[in-house]
C-alpha positions as CSV (number, residue, x, y, z in Angstrom):
1,M,59.0,72.2,172.0
2,A,58.7,69.9,175.0
3,F,61.2,69.2,177.7
4,K,62.3,66.4,180.1
5,V,62.0,67.8,183.6
6,A,63.3,66.4,186.9
7,I,62.0,67.4,190.3
8,A,64.6,66.9,193.1
9,G,62.9,66.8,196.5
10,A,59.6,65.6,194.9
11,T,58.3,64.2,198.2
12,G,58.4,67.6,200.1
13,N,55.8,70.3,200.3
14,V,57.3,72.4,197.6
15,G,58.3,69.5,195.4
16,R,54.7,68.2,195.3
17,E,53.5,71.8,194.6
18,M,55.9,72.0,191.7
19,L,54.4,68.8,190.2
20,N,50.9,70.2,190.6
21,I,51.8,73.6,189.0
22,L,53.7,72.0,186.1
23,E,50.5,70.1,185.3
24,E,48.1,73.0,186.0
25,R,50.0,75.4,183.7
26,G,50.5,72.9,181.0
27,F,54.2,73.3,180.9
28,P,55.4,71.3,177.8
29,V,57.0,68.1,179.0
30,T,58.0,64.9,177.3
31,E,58.7,63.3,180.7
32,V,58.7,64.2,184.4
33,V,61.0,62.4,186.8
34,A,60.5,62.5,190.6
35,L,63.8,62.4,192.6
36,A,64.6,62.4,196.3
37,S,67.0,60.8,198.7
38,R,67.5,57.0,198.8
39,R,65.2,56.5,201.7
40,S,62.3,57.9,199.6
41,V,62.9,55.6,196.6
42,G,59.7,53.9,195.5
43,T,57.4,56.5,197.2
44,E,54.6,57.5,194.9
45,V,53.8,61.2,194.0
46,S,51.1,62.6,191.7
47,F,51.6,64.4,188.4
48,G,48.1,65.2,187.0
49,D,46.4,61.9,186.6
50,R,49.7,60.0,186.6
51,T,51.5,58.4,189.5
52,L,55.3,58.7,189.5
53,K,57.6,56.5,191.5
54,V,60.5,58.4,193.2
55,K,64.0,57.6,192.0
56,A,67.3,58.3,193.9
57,L,68.9,61.7,193.1
58,D,72.4,60.5,193.8
59,T,72.3,57.8,191.0
60,Y,70.3,59.6,188.4
61,D,71.9,60.5,185.1
62,F,70.9,64.0,184.0
63,S,72.6,63.9,180.6
64,D,69.3,63.7,178.7
65,T,67.3,66.0,181.1
66,D,66.7,69.6,180.2
67,I,65.6,71.2,183.4
68,C,65.9,70.2,187.1
69,L,63.7,71.9,189.6
70,M,65.7,71.6,192.8
71,S,63.8,71.7,196.1
72,A,65.9,69.4,198.2
73,G,67.5,71.9,200.6
74,G,70.7,74.0,200.6
75,N,73.2,71.3,201.5
76,V,71.9,69.0,198.8
77,S,71.9,71.8,196.2
78,K,75.4,72.8,197.0
79,E,76.6,69.3,196.3
80,W,74.4,68.4,193.4
81,S,73.5,71.5,191.4
82,P,77.0,72.1,190.0
83,K,77.2,68.4,189.0
84,I,73.8,68.5,187.3
85,G,74.7,71.8,185.6
86,K,77.9,70.3,184.2
87,Q,75.7,67.5,182.5
88,G,74.0,70.3,180.5
89,C,70.8,70.3,182.6
90,I,69.7,73.8,183.8
91,V,69.0,73.8,187.6
92,I,66.4,76.1,189.0
93,D,67.1,76.0,192.7
94,N,64.7,76.8,195.5
95,S,67.2,76.9,198.4
96,S,69.3,79.8,199.6
97,A,72.5,78.0,198.4
98,W,73.2,80.0,195.2
99,R,71.1,83.2,195.7
100,Y,74.1,85.4,196.5
101,D,76.6,83.9,194.1
102,Q,77.5,86.6,191.5
103,D,77.6,84.0,188.8
104,V,74.0,82.8,189.5
105,P,71.0,84.9,188.5
106,L,68.4,85.4,191.2
107,I,65.0,85.7,189.3
108,V,61.5,86.8,189.8
109,P,60.1,86.9,186.3
110,E,57.8,89.9,187.0
111,V,60.8,91.8,188.5
112,N,64.1,91.1,186.6
113,P,63.5,88.7,183.7
114,D,66.5,90.0,181.7
115,A,68.9,88.9,184.4
116,I,68.1,85.3,183.4
117,E,70.7,85.4,180.6
118,G,73.5,85.0,183.2
119,F,72.6,81.4,184.0
120,T,75.1,80.1,181.4
121,R,78.0,80.6,183.7
122,R,77.0,77.8,186.0
123,N,73.8,76.4,184.5
124,I,72.1,77.4,187.8
125,I,69.2,79.9,188.4
126,A,68.2,80.8,192.0
127,N,64.7,81.2,193.3
128,P,64.4,83.9,195.9
129,N,63.3,83.7,199.5
130,C,59.5,83.3,199.7
131,S,58.9,86.6,201.6
132,T,61.2,88.6,199.2
133,A,59.5,87.2,196.1
134,Q,56.0,88.4,196.9
135,M,57.2,91.8,198.2
136,L,59.2,92.5,195.1
137,V,56.3,91.6,192.7
138,A,54.4,94.5,194.4
139,L,57.4,96.9,194.7
140,K,58.8,96.6,191.2
141,P,56.1,98.6,189.3
142,L,56.1,101.2,192.1
143,H,59.9,101.6,191.9
144,D,59.6,102.1,188.2
145,A,57.1,104.8,188.7
146,A,58.5,106.8,191.7
147,T,61.9,105.3,192.7
148,I,61.9,103.6,196.1
149,K,64.4,104.9,198.7
150,R,63.6,102.8,201.8
151,V,61.5,99.9,202.8
152,V,60.5,98.8,206.3
153,V,58.8,95.4,206.3
154,S,57.3,93.2,209.0
155,T,56.4,89.7,207.9
156,Y,53.8,87.3,209.2
157,Q,55.1,84.0,207.9
158,S,53.2,80.7,207.8
159,V,54.5,77.5,209.3
160,S,54.7,75.9,205.8
161,G,57.7,78.0,205.3
162,A,59.4,75.6,207.7
163,G,58.3,72.6,205.7
164,K,56.1,69.7,206.6
165,E,57.6,69.5,210.1
166,G,56.4,73.0,210.8
167,M,52.9,72.3,209.6
168,D,52.8,69.1,211.7
169,E,54.0,70.9,214.8
170,L,51.3,73.5,214.5
171,F,48.6,70.9,214.1
172,Q,49.9,68.7,217.0
173,Q,50.3,71.6,219.4
174,T,46.9,73.0,218.6
175,R,45.3,69.6,219.2
176,A,47.3,69.2,222.4
177,V,46.1,72.6,223.7
178,F,42.4,71.6,223.2
179,V,42.8,68.2,225.0
180,A,45.1,69.6,227.7
181,D,48.0,67.4,226.7
182,P,51.6,68.6,227.1
183,V,52.7,71.0,224.3
184,E,56.1,70.1,222.8
185,A,58.2,72.5,220.7
186,K,60.6,70.7,218.4
187,K,60.8,72.4,215.1
188,F,60.3,75.9,216.5
189,T,62.1,77.6,219.4
190,K,58.9,78.3,221.3
191,R,55.3,77.1,221.1
192,I,53.7,78.2,217.8
193,A,50.1,77.3,218.5
194,F,48.2,80.4,219.5
195,N,51.5,82.3,219.6
196,V,53.8,84.3,217.3
197,I,57.6,83.9,217.2
198,P,59.9,86.8,216.1
199,H,62.6,84.5,215.0
200,I,63.1,82.8,211.6
201,D,66.4,81.2,210.7
202,V,69.6,81.8,212.7
203,F,70.7,85.0,214.5
204,M,73.5,87.1,213.0
205,D,76.1,89.3,214.7
206,D,74.1,92.5,214.3
207,G,71.0,91.0,216.0
208,S,69.1,90.3,212.7
209,T,68.0,86.9,211.8
210,K,69.2,85.4,208.5
211,E,65.7,85.5,207.1
212,E,65.7,89.3,207.7
213,W,69.1,89.6,206.0
214,K,67.9,87.6,203.0
215,M,65.1,90.1,202.4
216,V,67.7,92.9,202.4
217,A,70.3,91.2,200.2
218,E,67.8,89.8,197.7
219,T,66.0,93.1,197.3
220,K,69.3,94.8,196.5
221,K,70.3,92.1,194.1
222,M,67.0,91.9,192.2
223,L,65.5,95.3,192.3
224,D,68.1,98.1,193.2
225,P,71.3,98.1,195.3
226,K,70.5,101.6,196.4
227,I,67.3,100.7,198.2
228,K,67.6,100.7,202.0
229,V,65.7,97.8,203.5
230,T,65.0,96.8,207.1
231,A,62.9,93.7,208.0
232,T,61.4,92.0,211.1
233,C,60.4,88.4,210.2
234,V,57.8,86.7,212.4
235,R,56.4,83.1,212.4
236,V,52.7,83.0,212.9
237,P,50.2,80.1,213.5
238,V,48.9,80.0,209.9
239,F,49.4,76.9,207.7
240,I,49.8,78.5,204.3
241,G,50.3,82.1,203.1
242,H,52.8,84.8,204.1
243,S,51.6,88.3,204.9
244,E,53.7,91.5,205.0
245,A,53.1,95.0,206.4
246,V,55.2,97.2,204.2
247,N,56.1,100.9,204.6
248,I,57.8,102.5,201.5
249,E,59.5,105.8,201.1
250,F,59.8,107.1,197.5
251,E,62.1,109.8,195.9
252,K,59.1,111.1,193.9
253,P,55.6,111.9,195.0
254,I,53.1,109.1,194.6
255,T,49.5,109.0,196.0
256,A,47.7,105.9,197.2
257,D,45.3,106.2,194.2
258,E,48.2,106.3,191.8
259,A,49.8,103.3,193.4
260,R,46.5,101.4,193.3
261,D,46.1,102.1,189.6
262,I,49.7,101.1,188.9
263,L,49.4,97.8,190.8
264,R,46.1,96.9,189.1
265,E,48.0,96.9,185.8
266,A,51.1,95.1,187.1
267,P,51.9,91.5,186.2
268,G,51.3,89.0,189.1
269,C,49.5,91.6,191.3
270,L,45.8,91.6,192.3
271,V,44.6,94.6,194.3
272,I,41.8,94.0,196.8
273,D,41.5,97.2,198.6
274,K,38.1,98.4,199.9
275,R,37.9,100.5,203.0
276,E,35.3,98.4,204.6
277,N,34.9,95.3,206.7
278,G,36.5,92.4,204.8
279,G,37.8,94.6,202.0
280,Y,41.3,93.1,202.1
281,I,42.9,89.7,201.6
282,T,44.1,87.4,204.4
283,P,46.5,84.4,204.0
284,L,43.6,82.0,204.2
285,E,42.2,83.4,201.0
286,S,45.6,83.4,199.2
287,A,46.2,79.7,199.7
288,G,46.1,77.8,196.4
289,E,46.2,81.0,194.4
290,D,48.9,82.4,192.1
291,A,48.5,86.1,192.6
292,T,50.3,88.4,194.9
293,Y,47.5,90.3,196.7
294,I,47.8,93.9,197.8
295,S,45.4,95.6,200.2
296,R,45.4,98.5,202.7
297,I,47.2,100.9,200.4
298,R,47.4,104.3,202.1
299,E,49.6,107.3,202.4
300,D,52.0,107.7,205.3
301,S,51.7,111.2,206.7
302,T,54.8,110.9,208.8
303,I,57.3,111.1,205.9
304,D,57.4,112.7,202.5
305,N,56.3,110.4,199.6
306,G,55.4,107.5,201.9
307,L,53.0,104.6,201.4
308,N,51.8,101.7,203.6
309,M,50.4,98.5,202.2
310,W,49.6,94.9,203.1
311,I,50.9,92.1,200.8
312,V,49.8,88.5,200.9
313,S,50.7,85.5,198.9
314,D,50.7,81.7,199.0
315,N,54.4,81.0,200.0
316,L,54.4,77.5,198.6
317,R,53.3,78.8,195.2
318,K,54.6,82.3,194.3
319,G,57.2,82.1,197.1
320,A,58.6,78.8,195.8
321,A,57.1,76.4,193.3
322,L,55.2,78.8,191.0
323,N,58.1,81.1,190.7
324,A,60.4,78.2,189.8
325,I,58.0,77.1,187.0
326,Q,57.7,80.7,185.8
327,I,61.5,80.7,185.5
328,A,61.3,77.5,183.4
329,E,58.6,79.1,181.2
330,L,60.8,82.2,180.8
331,L,63.7,80.0,179.7
332,A,61.5,78.3,177.1
333,A,59.9,81.5,175.9
334,R,63.3,83.1,175.2
335,G,64.7,80.0,173.6
336,L,67.4,79.7,176.3
337,V,66.7,76.0,176.8
338,K,66.6,73.5,173.9
339,P,65.3,69.9,174.2
340,K,68.1,67.4,174.1
341,Q,68.1,64.3,172.0
342,K,67.2,61.2,173.9
343,A,70.2,59.3,175.1
344,A,70.9,56.3,172.9
């Protein structure tokens, strides 16, 4: 079976990555349609060796389209995803618009694939936050083995998580520093070049940022509502790749060696953990790769049944585009999406 697939937000970083990954993984398509706002109509994007001309989202008829990969932002998704779903097209949404809706499954295929069955209520499936997705790929097999009680995570998130504007700002500021030009902060609240910013998304009443809240809420929805999670999310001057220092407290004993063996066998995980110079993965090495990398696995002597680890992944891929295509693959593999007849 092959499917007609639309990419909404095809001109953005994640939309372009979705097109690349669809082609790389050989997802069975009869046609791929690139969609964006009216101002992007006619822009060309690549899909394998083909060039697609962007069409307008707000005038596109989804009645003969099987899957829409939505990466056009939360406000656009709130308006359009229900309309698209009502036309019988399954929406896989990359924004935060639907993640916490009880009628919309929030899916990482390596973590909670069975929850996908719930998409029929709205015809929408949510893609999680990039930092949560990679963390849960690593935590799921460990939770199955020893039951996680509490997670303390500090993130080191690349500027690509803030879109093309974030990447441009890091580049422009870095250049400005070297040529002694004024450094302007527009996308970020403070200078990002040669700096780190402990602030991602808006502040909430309890002092957390919404990015930190997302990690808590999404872990509970996808993995286990009993797990206690606390997060500090930090933007760092890296173009691609999110990193996380994670401290985990388990109910049952688990050694670092046992965790290493479990993670080596776990889907989506790649353990690179040598206790020597360079025996770990950095975000630079994760860029363009599909795996969630785990390094620096060690026991925490300050608590019973505690482990520390370092988790790194390409946020544009596993944190966004790859996970969305994996959801589409899961739909197809389980026979949950059927190709429509072409409209007459």
